[in-house]
C-alpha positions as CSV (number, residue, x, y, z in Angstrom):
1,M,0.0,0.0,0.1
2,R,1.4,3.4,-0.8
3,P,2.1,5.8,1.9
4,A,-0.4,8.4,0.7
5,H,-3.2,5.7,1.0
6,I,-2.0,5.0,4.6
7,I,-2.3,8.6,5.6
8,R,-5.7,8.9,4.1
9,I,-7.1,5.9,6.0
10,L,-5.5,6.7,9.4
11,P,-8.4,9.0,10.6
12,L,-11.0,6.3,9.8
13,C,-8.9,3.6,11.5
14,T,-8.5,5.8,14.7
15,V,-12.2,6.7,14.8
16,L,-13.3,3.0,14.2
17,L,-11.4,2.0,17.4
18,F,-14.1,3.6,19.2
19,A,-17.1,2.1,17.4
20,G,-17.6,-0.6,20.0
21,C,-17.2,1.9,22.9
22,G,-21.0,2.7,23.2
23,G,-22.6,3.9,26.3
24,N,-25.8,5.3,27.5
25,S,-26.8,8.9,26.8
26,S,-25.7,10.1,30.3
27,Q,-22.2,8.9,29.3
28,Q,-22.4,11.0,26.2
29,S,-23.4,14.0,28.3
30,D,-20.6,13.5,30.6
31,S,-18.2,13.2,27.6
32,N,-19.2,16.8,26.8
33,G,-18.6,17.9,30.3
34,G,-22.3,18.0,30.9
35,N,-22.6,21.2,29.1
36,A,-26.1,21.5,27.5
37,A,-25.0,24.5,25.3
38,V,-22.4,22.3,23.7
39,Q,-24.9,19.6,23.1
40,Q,-27.4,22.0,21.6
41,Q,-24.8,23.4,19.2
42,A,-23.8,19.9,18.1
43,S,-27.3,18.9,17.2
44,K,-27.3,20.0,13.6
45,I,-25.5,17.5,11.0
46,I,-22.9,19.4,9.1
47,E,-21.1,18.0,6.0
48,P,-17.3,18.2,6.1
49,C,-17.4,19.6,2.5
50,Q,-19.2,22.6,3.9
51,L,-16.2,23.3,6.0
52,I,-13.7,23.4,3.1
53,T,-15.2,23.7,-0.3
54,Q,-13.7,22.4,-3.6
55,E,-12.6,25.9,-4.5
56,E,-11.0,26.4,-1.1
57,A,-9.2,23.1,-1.2
58,A,-7.8,24.1,-4.6
59,K,-6.6,27.4,-3.2
60,L,-5.0,25.6,-0.2
61,L,-3.3,23.0,-2.4
62,G,-2.2,25.4,-5.1
63,E,-3.9,23.4,-7.9
64,T,-7.1,22.3,-9.3
65,V,-8.8,19.4,-7.4
66,K,-11.4,16.9,-8.4
67,P,-14.9,17.0,-7.0
68,A,-14.9,15.6,-3.4
69,E,-15.1,11.9,-2.7
70,K,-17.5,11.5,0.3
71,S,-17.9,8.7,2.8
72,E,-19.3,8.3,6.3
73,Q,-19.1,6.0,9.3
74,K,-22.4,6.6,11.2
75,A,-21.4,4.1,14.0
76,V,-18.8,6.7,15.1
77,G,-20.6,9.8,13.9
78,M,-18.0,10.6,11.2
79,K,-18.3,12.0,7.8
80,L,-15.4,12.4,5.4
81,C,-14.7,14.6,2.3
82,L,-11.5,13.9,0.3
83,Y,-10.1,16.3,-2.4
84,D,-7.6,14.8,-4.8
85,P,-5.6,16.8,-7.3
86,A,-7.1,16.9,-10.8
87,S,-3.6,15.9,-12.2
88,G,-4.2,12.4,-10.7
89,E,-1.1,12.5,-8.6
90,P,-1.6,11.1,-5.1
91,I,-0.1,14.1,-3.4
92,P,-1.1,16.8,-2.6
93,F,-4.5,16.0,-1.2
94,L,-6.8,17.4,1.4
95,Q,-9.0,15.3,3.5
96,V,-11.6,16.7,6.0
97,S,-13.4,14.5,8.4
98,L,-16.0,15.7,10.8
99,T,-17.2,13.8,13.8
100,Q,-20.5,15.2,15.4
101,D,-22.7,14.0,18.2
102,A,-25.8,14.5,16.0
103,F,-24.6,11.9,13.5
104,F,-23.9,9.2,16.2
105,P,-26.5,6.6,16.7
106,P,-28.3,6.9,20.0
107,G,-25.9,5.9,22.9
108,G,-22.7,6.7,21.0
109,V,-19.4,7.6,22.7
110,G,-19.4,11.3,21.9
111,T,-17.1,13.5,20.0
112,A,-15.2,14.9,23.0
113,S,-14.6,11.4,24.3
114,I,-13.1,10.3,20.9
115,Y,-11.0,13.6,20.6
116,N,-9.6,13.3,24.1
117,S,-8.8,9.6,23.7
118,L,-6.8,10.3,20.5
119,K,-5.1,13.2,22.2
120,D,-4.0,11.0,25.0
121,N,-2.9,8.2,22.6
122,F,-0.6,10.7,20.8
123,K,0.7,12.5,23.9
124,D,4.4,11.8,23.1
125,M,4.0,12.4,19.3
126,R,1.9,15.6,19.0
127,T,2.5,19.3,18.8
128,D,-0.2,21.4,20.3
129,V,-1.6,24.2,18.2
130,E,-2.9,27.5,19.6
131,G,-5.6,29.6,17.9
132,V,-7.4,26.8,16.1
133,G,-10.8,25.9,17.7
134,D,-11.1,25.2,21.4
135,D,-8.3,22.8,21.3
136,A,-6.0,21.4,18.5
137,F,-2.8,19.4,17.9
138,I,-0.9,18.1,14.9
139,T,0.5,14.6,14.7
140,T,0.5,11.6,12.3
141,G,-2.5,12.0,10.0
142,G,-2.8,15.7,10.2
143,I,-4.4,18.3,12.5
144,Y,-7.0,17.3,15.1
145,I,-9.4,20.0,16.3
146,M,-12.2,20.2,18.9
147,A,-14.4,23.1,18.3
148,D,-17.9,23.9,19.7
149,G,-18.6,20.1,20.3
150,Y,-17.4,19.0,17.0
151,Y,-14.3,17.1,16.3
152,I,-12.5,18.0,12.9
153,Q,-9.6,16.1,11.5
154,I,-7.7,17.4,8.3
155,G,-5.1,15.5,6.6
156,A,-2.8,16.8,3.8
157,G,0.3,14.6,3.7
158,N,3.5,14.2,5.7
159,T,3.2,16.2,8.9
160,S,7.0,16.3,9.3
161,N,7.0,18.7,6.4
162,A,6.8,22.4,7.5
163,A,4.9,23.5,4.5
164,I,2.2,20.7,5.1
165,R,2.0,21.8,8.8
166,A,1.4,25.3,7.8
167,R,-1.2,24.2,5.3
168,L,-3.0,22.2,8.0
169,V,-3.1,25.1,10.4
170,E,-4.5,27.3,7.7
171,A,-7.1,24.7,6.7
172,G,-7.9,24.3,10.4
173,K,-8.6,27.9,10.9
174,M,-10.7,28.0,7.8
175,A,-12.8,25.0,8.8
176,V,-13.4,26.3,12.4
177,A,-14.4,29.8,11.0
178,K,-16.9,28.1,8.6
179,L,-18.2,25.8,11.3
180,K,-19.2,28.8,13.4
181,T,-21.2,30.2,10.5
182,L,-23.1,26.9,10.0
183,E,-24.1,26.1,13.6
């Protein structure tokens, strides 16, 4: 399997780890800190392609991109939007995944729980990012963001590359700003 494909499927694999970790609705409330306002904000289903459009992805990547490939994993409340370059090359790409409580089946784990578990799992391999959402970090797979009860993950390639890291932060800020207009 090519490295680009491994990077693209990493968010799905990490989120699927939590598919069997269901609980009752009170546990879901606790994963959001019991904050009813956050739960209310997270009740509308938003598509990840609304956070970064095809035109915005092309601007971020510096080249024309194909229409988005969309997928979802309802068991873990995740929707995914992948923009590949029109040239057909595997890199650069931009992948936006959005995990939201409103898309979970009843009794799901909750976005905050998934985000915090991932943050804990990457504790020795992550770089915290200020100014993007409520909390954010960059590690293998991209930038991971918690904002207003939504968990956003954006991948764009090798996170060891400074240009990719800068692109991820820019994309993260763009996605969070758009999220606030869609809530």
